[in-house]
C-alpha positions in Angstrom: -1.5 16.8 -21.6 -3.7 18.4 -18.9 -3.8 16.4 -15.6 -5.7 16.5 -12.4 -5.4 15.0 -8.9 -8.2 12.6 -7.7 -8.5 12.0 -4.0 -10.3 8.8 -2.9 -11.2 8.2 0.7 -11.2 4.5 1.8 -12.8 3.1 5.0 -11.6 -0.1 6.6 -14.9 -1.8 7.9 -13.0 -4.3 10.1 -9.5 -5.0 11.3 -7.0 -5.3 8.4 -3.5 -6.4 7.6 -1.2 -4.7 5.0 1.9 -6.8 5.4 5.4 -5.2 5.2 7.3 -6.7 2.2 9.7 -9.5 3.0 8.1 -10.0 6.5 8.0 -13.6 7.7 4.8 -15.5 7.2 5.2 -16.8 10.8 5.7 -13.3 12.2 4.1 -10.8 9.9 4.5 -7.1 10.6 2.1 -4.6 9.0 1.9 -1.0 7.7 -0.7 1.6 8.7 -2.1 1.7 5.2 -1.3 0.3 1.7 2.0 1.3 0.1 2.4 2.8 -3.4 3.0 -0.5 -5.3 -0.1 -2.0 -3.5 -2.2 0.8 -4.8 -0.9 0.4 -8.4 -1.5 -3.4 -8.3 -5.0 -2.8 -6.9 -5.8 -0.5 -9.8 -4.5 -3.0 -12.3 -6.5 -5.8 -10.8 -9.7 -3.7 -10.8 -9.0 -2.5 -14.3 -8.9 -6.1 -15.5 -12.2 -6.8 -13.7 -14.0 -3.7 -15.1 -12.5 -3.2 -18.6 -10.9 -6.4 -19.5 -7.3 -7.6 -20.0 -6.5 -5.9 -23.3 -7.8 -2.5 -22.4 -6.0 -2.6 -19.0 -2.7 -3.7 -20.6 -2.7 -1.3 -23.5 -4.6 1.8 -22.3 -4.6 1.9 -18.5 -1.3 0.3 -17.5 0.9 2.9 -19.1 -0.9 5.6 -17.0 -1.0 3.5 -13.8 2.8 2.7 -13.9 3.8 6.4 -14.3 1.1 8.3 -12.3 2.2 10.2 -9.3 0.6 8.6 -6.1 0.4 10.0 -2.6 -1.0 8.1 0.4 -2.4 9.8 3.5 -3.0 7.4 6.4 -5.9 7.5 8.8 -5.8 10.0 11.6 -5.3 7.2 14.2 -4.3 3.5 13.7 -4.2 0.9 16.5 -1.9 -2.1 15.8 -2.2 -5.2 18.0 -0.3 -8.5 18.0 -2.3 -11.7 17.6 -1.2 -15.3 18.2 -3.0 -17.6 15.8 -3.1 -21.3 15.2 -1.7 -22.2 11.7 -1.9 -25.4 9.7 1.0 -26.5 7.5 0.9 -29.4 5.1 3.9 -31.7 5.7 4.9 -34.0 2.9 5.7 -37.5 3.7 9.5 -38.3 3.9 11.4 -41.5 4.6 8.3 -43.6 4.7 6.3 -41.2 6.8 2.7 -40.3 5.9 1.6 -36.8 4.7 -0.1 -34.9 7.5 -1.2 -31.5 8.7 1.1 -29.9 11.2 -0.1 -27.3 13.7 2.0 -24.3 14.9 1.5 -20.9 16.4 2.2 -17.8 14.3 2.3 -14.1 15.2 0.3 -11.7 13.1 -0.3 -7.9 13.5 -3.7 -6.5 12.8 -4.7 -2.9 12.5 -7.9 -1.0 13.3 -8.8 2.5 12.1 -12.1 4.4 12.3 -11.0 7.3 10.0 -10.5 6.9 6.3 -7.2 6.5 4.4 -6.9 8.8 1.3 -5.2 7.8 -1.9 -4.2 10.6 -4.3 -3.4 9.9 -7.9 -2.6 12.3 -10.8 -4.2 11.2 -14.0 -4.8 12.8 -17.5 -8.0 14.9 -17.6 -9.5 12.8 -20.4 -9.1 9.7 -18.2 -11.0 11.1 -15.2 -14.1 9.1 -15.6 -12.4 5.7 -16.0 -10.1 6.3 -13.1 -13.0 7.3 -10.9 -14.5 3.9 -11.8 -11.3 2.1 -10.9 -10.9 3.9 -7.5 -14.5 3.3 -6.7 -14.3 -0.4 -7.4 -11.3 -1.3 -5.2 -12.5 -3.6 -2.5 -9.3 -4.8 -0.8 -5.6 -4.0 -0.7 -3.6 -7.0 -1.8 -5.5 -9.7 0.1 -8.9 -10.2 1.5 -7.6 -9.6 5.0 -7.5 -5.9 4.1 -11.0 -5.2 3.0 -12.0 -1.6 2.2 -14.5 0.4 0.4 -14.4 3.8 -1.3 -16.5 6.5 0.5 -16.0 9.4 -1.9 -13.8 10.7 -4.7 -13.0 14.4 -5.0 -10.5 16.6 -6.9 -7.8 18.3 -4.8 -4.1 18.4 -4.3 -2.4 16.2 -1.7 -0.8 17.7 1.4 2.6 16.0 1.2 3.3 16.9 4.9 0.8 14.2 5.9 1.6 11.6 3.2 4.1 8.7 3.4 7.4 9.5 1.8 10.7 7.7 1.1 13.2 8.4 3.9 15.8 9.7 1.4 13.5 12.5 0.3 13.0 14.1 3.7 14.8 17.4 4.2 17.8 17.6 6.5 16.9 18.5 10.0 13.5 16.6 10.0 13.4 14.5 13.2 12.3 11.1 11.9 13.1 8.9 14.9 9.6 9.5 16.4 7.8 8.6 13.2 6.7 5.1 12.1 9.0 3.8 9.4 9.1 0.5 7.4 10.1 -1.0 4.1 7.7 -0.6 1.2 7.9 -1.4 -2.5 7.4 0.8 -5.5 7.5 0.1 -9.3 11.1 0.1 -10.5 10.6 2.9 -13.0 8.2 4.2 -15.6 9.4 1.7 -18.1 8.5 -1.4 -16.2 6.7 -3.8 -18.6 3.3 -5.5 -18.3 4.9 -8.9 -18.5 7.1 -8.1 -15.4 4.0 -7.1 -13.4 1.3 -9.5 -14.5 2.2 -13.2 -14.3 2.3 -15.0 -17.7 3.2 -18.6 -18.8 6.5 -17.3 -20.3 7.4 -15.5 -17.1 9.9 -12.6 -16.8 13.5 -12.3 -15.7 13.2 -8.7 -14.6 12.7 -7.3 -11.1 9.8 -4.9 -11.3 9.8 -3.6 -7.7 12.2 -1.6 -5.7 12.5 -1.8 -1.9 13.0 1.4 0.0 12.6 2.7 3.5 9.5 4.9 3.9 8.4 7.2 6.7 4.8 7.6 7.7 3.5 10.9 9.1 2.5 9.1 12.3 3.9 9.3 15.8 4.3 5.9 17.5 3.2 5.2 21.1 4.1 1.7 22.3 1.6 -0.2 24.5 2.1 -3.3 26.7 2.1 -6.6 24.9 3.7 -5.4 21.7 0.8 -3.2 20.6 1.2 0.3 19.0 -1.0 3.3 18.7 -0.2 5.6 15.8 -1.5 9.2 15.5 -1.1 11.3 12.3 1.3 14.2 12.6 2.6 16.4 9.7 6.2 16.5 8.7 8.1 19.8 8.8 7.0 21.8 5.7 9.7 22.0 3.0 11.5 25.4 3.0 11.5 27.1 -0.4 14.3 29.4 -1.4 13.4 33.0 -1.9 13.2 34.1 -5.5 15.9 36.6 -6.5 
């Protein structure tokens, strides 16, 4: 089946927060851009909104779960640490009344002026529908990561400036200077709809895999816990000479 790469450029109109998986709600760390599973889940959510539940489940989901995805972060990302007032509902115990409890939480927020680019390889016959899906994505995971699609083109991703799992980097690549974090990806290409989309029956499977990913972004630490990230390519993969 003939395939093509679609490249969608997304702009963040305000500060945003793409939380690192398993990070504490009281001290949430973030990533420079959405991870691979976040992109797939956004496509599923948008598919349901545009084409309905059945069409998304039976026609789009098999493509989304197996499609190759590459994510190129913005050229620069500033990440700052914010102290916020949070409210927690406390249930009454031992005769005490229920009440709101206030506390202080730490939350990182990011700001980027340049776009983030999402690449996805889809069947040629599905180009129109996936253009519609990519165009309609309005946030990554939650509403504190609002975005909008600026343009969609056809071209191959440059993997030297896309996020990759640490285990896939070639030997000799200096990774200590790059931003790294845990991200999630779909377990495999056989993950089921029932494992991904919540149902009344539920599912016993674990649809996501945790892995350490490295972003092609150099980190400069600032006072007060802030960070400034600039995009920098990884070393190109050396290919063996043909005999």
